[in-house]
N, C-alpha and C positions, 0 to 999 in steps of 0.2 A: 653450851657447857663451858666451864673454866678450863684453860689450858696454859701451861707455862711455855712461852715461845721465844725463840731467838730472833731478834729483829735486825741486829747488826753485829759484825765482827769488831766494831769499834767500841762496843760496850762489854762489860765483864759480868753482866747479870741478864736475867730473863724477864720478860713481861708477862703478867697475868692478863690474858685476853678472854673475851667471850667469843666463841667460835661455834659453828654448827656441829651438831653431833654427827659422827660418821654414819654412813648408810650402806647397806649391803648392795653390791653391784654384781656379784657373781655367786654361783650356786654352792661353792665350797667356802665362802667367806663366813667369818664369825665376828660378832661384836662382843667385846668383853667389857664389863663394868669394872673399872680398876679398883682393886682393894689395896694395892701397894705398888710403888714403882721405885726401884733402886736408883740412887745417885752414884754415878761412876766417875772415876777420874777421866775417863774418855769424854764425859760430858763437858768437863773443864777444857779439855783439848779442843773439842768442837767449838766451844765459845771463843777460844783463843784463835781459831781459824786454821788449825793444823790440818783438818780434814777437808777444808773447803775446795781444794783442787783435786781431791781424790774422789769424792762422792758428789760434789756439786749440787747440794740441795738448794731449792729455791726458797729464799727468805721472804717473809717470816715462816718458820715452821716449828712444830712441837717436838721437843727432845724427850728422852726417856725410852731406853731399850731393855730394861730389866723389869718385866711386868708380870703381875699376877692379879687375879680377880675372879669374877663370876660371869659365866656365859649369860649374855643378855638376849641375843638373837642369833639365829643360825640361817645359813642359806638353804635352798631347797634340796640340795643333795648331801647335806651333812648328816652322817649316820652314827658317829662315834661319841658325840657329846650332845647335850641338850641344855636348854635354858635352865639356869639355876646351878649348874655344875661349877664347882670351884676348880680353877685351872691355873697352872703356871704356863707362861707363853715362851716357847723357844723364840729367840730374838729375830730370826730370819723368817720371812714369808717366802716359801720355796715352791718351785714349779712341779717337782716330783718326776720329771721326765728327762732332764739333762743328765749328762754323764756323772757329774758330781752327786746329784740326788740319787741316782740309781746305785752308786757305790755307798750310799748312806752318809755321805759327807755333806751335810746341809750347808756348811759354810762355803762350799765351792759352787753353789748354785749359780749358773750363768744367767738366769732369768729372774733372780729373786729381788726382793726389796728388804730393806733393813729399817723398820720403824724406829724413829729416834735418831737415825743417821742420815738417811736419804728419803724418808717418808715420815708421815705424821706419827709421833711416838706416844708414849704412855704417861707423860706428865700432864694428865688430863683426867676427866671423869670417865671417858670411854675410849677404847682402842679398837681399830679394825685390824684383824689378822686373818689367818686361815685355819681350817680344821687340822691341817698337817702340823701346825705349830703348837697345838694345845695338848697339854698333859693333865689329866684329872688328878687332883690332890687326894691322897689317902692318909689314913692314920690321924685324922683330925687336924691336919696342917691348915693354917690360915694364910690367905694370900699375903697379908702384910708382913708375915714372918718369913716368907720364902721367896719373895720377888727377886732379891739379888742373886739367887741361884741361877736365874735365867741367863746371866752373862758371867758375873764374877764367879759364880759357883761352877758352871761347866768349864770355864776357862781354866780354873784351878784344878778341877777334877781331871780334865783332859791331859794336862801336863803331868799330874801325879800318876795317872793310869799309864802313860807312856813310860815314865820312869820306873814304876812298880814292876813292869814286865821284865826288867833287867836287874832289879835290886833283890838279891838273894839274902837269906839270913846271914848276919855278920857284916853286911854292907852298911854304908853311911850315905845319907843324902842331906845336903844343906838346903834350907829354904831361906832365901834372902827376901826379907820383908814380910812381916806378920800382920799386915793390914787387912783391907777388905777382901783381897784374894788369898793372901798368904795364910790367914787363919783357917780358911777352908782347905787350902792345900795341905796343911799339917794334918788335919783330921782325915783327909782323903788318903794320904800316904799310910797313916796308921791303920786305916780300914782295909787297904788293898794289899799290904805287904808287911814284912817283918823288919824292914830297914830301920836303922838308928837315925832319928831325925834331929838335925842340928839347926836351930833357927838363929838368924842374924838380923838385928834391927837396931836402929838408933834410939828407939823409944823403950824406956823401962816398962811402961804400961803394956806395950805390945809384946814384949818378951814374957811378961808375967801371964798375959792371956795365952800365949803359945804354950807355956808350961802347963797351964790348967787344961789345955785342950790335948795334951799328950806328947808334946815335944820332949825329947830325951835330954837335950842340952840347949842352953840359950846363951848367945854370945853378943855382947854389946859391940856394935859397929864402931870402928875407929881405925887409926893408922896401922895397927898391928893385926887387923882382923884376919888377913890371909894366913899369917903364921899361927894364929889362935885356932883357926879351923883345921889347918893341915895337921896340927898336933893330935887331932882325933884319929887321923889315919894310921895305918900300920907303919911303924917306923918313920913317922912324920912324912908319910908319902902321899898325903892328900886323900880325898874322898871319891867315891864312885860316881856321884851325881850332884849337880847344883841346879836348883830351880830358882830362877831370878824373877821375882814378881815386881822388881823396881825398874831395872833396865835403864838406869841413868844415874847421875851423880857418882860416877866411879865404879858402880857395881859391875859394869860390862867388862872391866879389866880385872876386878877382884874375883868374879865368879870362875872364869877359866883358870885363874892362877891357883884356885883351891883344889883343882882336880888331880886325882891320881892318873897315872898313865892308863889310857884307854877309857877315861871317864867321859861323861856327857854333860854338857851345859845346855839346859833348857831355858830358852828366852821367852818370857811372858810379858813383862813390863817393857815399855818402849820410851824413847826420848833420847837415848844415847846411841852409841855406835859400838859394834863388836868388831875390833881390829886385832887380828891374830896373824903373826908372821907365818908364812907357809912352812918354814922349817920347823917351827914349834908345833904346828898341827901334825906334821908328819912324824916328828920324833916322839911326841907324846901320844899320838894316835887318838886325839880327843875328837869328840863329835859335838857339833852345834846344831840344836834342834829348835825350830820355831814352833809356836803354838798359837792357833787362831780360834778363839771362842771354843766351841765344842758342838757335837752333832746331837740330834734328837735322842738317839739311843743313850748317849752319855748323860744327857739331862734326865732321862727316865731312870737310869741307874742311880744317879745322885739323889733323886727324889725318893727312891727306895731306901737309901741310907738315911735320909732325913726322917722318913716315916718310922724307921727303926730306932731313931735316936742316936745314930752312930756319927752323925755330923750335926752341928748346930751353928746358927748364925748369930753373931753379935751385931745388934742394930741400934740405931737411934732414929726415932720417928719424928717427922715434921708434917704439919698440915701443908697442903699444896701451896697455899698462900704464902708460906714461909720458905719457898724454894730458894730465895736469895740468901736467907740466913743459913740455910743448909750449905749452899755453895761457899759462903764465907767460912763456915766451920770446917768444911773439907779442905779448903785452901790453907787454913791455919793449923791443920792437924788436930782439930778438936773432936773428930769423930773416930771412935774406936770401933773397928769392924766396918759396918756399912750404914750409910744414911738411907732412909726409906721415906718417900713422899706418899702421903695418904690424902686423897681428895676430900675436900670439906664443903 
């Protein structure tokens, strides 16, 4: 089968290789025929080598951690799905018996694998995963239209769900970055709570997309962005929450500065540093909350919203052979929403 694989950290593109199709080796394993695989900025960071010392994958290997498709083959003990079912795939292959799994936090699995990061991923025609990772699609959803929900979607939804639990009517929440994750975060907030959503972005097109998807206010990022956002707060006092989907290029300083006393800064994007003086944390009583992907239940909840038409993905499709064109477009900011690779 065809697969887009990383051969070296000295290159900035992937290779299209012919590799063997994955085979079942365990009773709970599942082979999925890929219908769509999302291209994520994390894939760019993988290619750059940022993850090489964290997950230590053996090169070459196949990237792609946002996957959806149709069940091709199942192991002998699989009982909840069958061949032909359309599914979206939670990005982790989890053991089900460690403390993290038993708490329902799949991302904390101590025995898991992460296809596309430290195992063979979905930039290919077929993917091996597990029954625990598969969620059947409802409401006529197509794999190519939902694949990015498997990471971008649940990451944004998880952060929005955490924030929504504390955002009462009359509150305000800033979303920094209305790209692949942020445009899902805006919709998730509007579906989960009554907060007023303020979107900040450098792109006019992204701000217009955010408005169309329900954002109450759109602010162009610039030198005075903190003051512009704080003006929405009561008495110029700041906002109750900031969800930062960028996490670099100055946003890690701007985000906390936008908060009202007692506010919460949710960090989703990465690349920068969060540096807060202890006295400022104490005096303002602000919270800093990290967000790591999302669990199976959160992906299930998000897919319910998608089936109901309450969240939608903006995507740009590429045939798998054009993976490097997609990478170039993402690097250059030419993809609005999310790029999706479709095997050809």
